[in-house]
N, C-alpha and C positions, 0 to 999 in steps of 0.2 A: 901869759894867759890872754893877752890882748892880741888876737890874731886878726890880721887885716883881711877883709873880704875882697877878693879879686873879681875882675870882670868875668873871668872864666867860671868862677863859683856862681855868680849871678846868672850866667847863661845856662849852666847846667840846672840850676834851680828852676829857671823859667821853662826849660824843656820838660823837666819832671812834672811841674805844675800843669803844663798843657796836656801831657799824657793822662794825668789823673782826671782833668776836666773832660777830655774826650771819652774816657771810660764811663764817667758818670752820665754824660749826655747820651751815650749809646744805651745805657740801662734805662734811662728815662724814656727814650724813644721807643724801646721795645715794650715797656709797660703801657705807654700811651696807645700803641697799636692794639694791644689787647683790649683797652678800654674803648677804642673806636670801633672794634669789631667784637661785640660781646656774643657769647654763646647763647644767652637767653635774652629774649626781647619782651618788653611790656606790651600789653594789648594795643595801646595806641601806636606803638612803633610797628607792630604787625599790620594794623589797618593801613598805615601810611605806606609801608613797604610793598604790600600786595594790592593796595587800593581796593579793599573790601570793607564791608560794614561790620559793626560791632556784633551783629547777629551772626554773621558768617564766621567770625572768630570764635564766638561761643559755640557754634555748630561743630567746628573743627575740634573743640575741646570735648564736647558732649559725645561725639562719635569716636573719640580717642584716635583720631587720625594723626595727631601730633602730641608729643610729650609736653606736659605743662607742670608748673609748680605754682602753688598759691603761697605767697609770703606777705603777711600782714595785710591781707585783703586785696592784694594786687596779684593778677595772674601773669606769669612769665612763660613764654613759649620757646621751645627749642628751635633755634634758627635753622639748623641743619635739616630738621624734619620738615619745616615749612618750605624751604627751597627745594628739597627733594620731592615733596608732594606736588608742588606746582610745576616742577620740571617734568615729572612723570605725566601729569595731565596735559601739558603742552605737547609732549611727544605722541600722545594718543590721538590728538586732533589732526 
């Protein structure tokens, strides 16, 4: 019942452990990428990204030029819509 652990056993265990750690790190990295590039942006992030005033952000919402959501009193704007809108305007100039 008392089996001795060999160096080869330890080496295989170490390789298995490293593989598991790499898989976990890849999963964490992909989830952090999603957090770093959210689909919906808060008003403050929109103002900073596009360098526009709060009134301009409100105007985009009121004229329904971009999709938005209101969650617990905060407005969130669709990033894809914002980038497309300002890309189209820069192509017209």
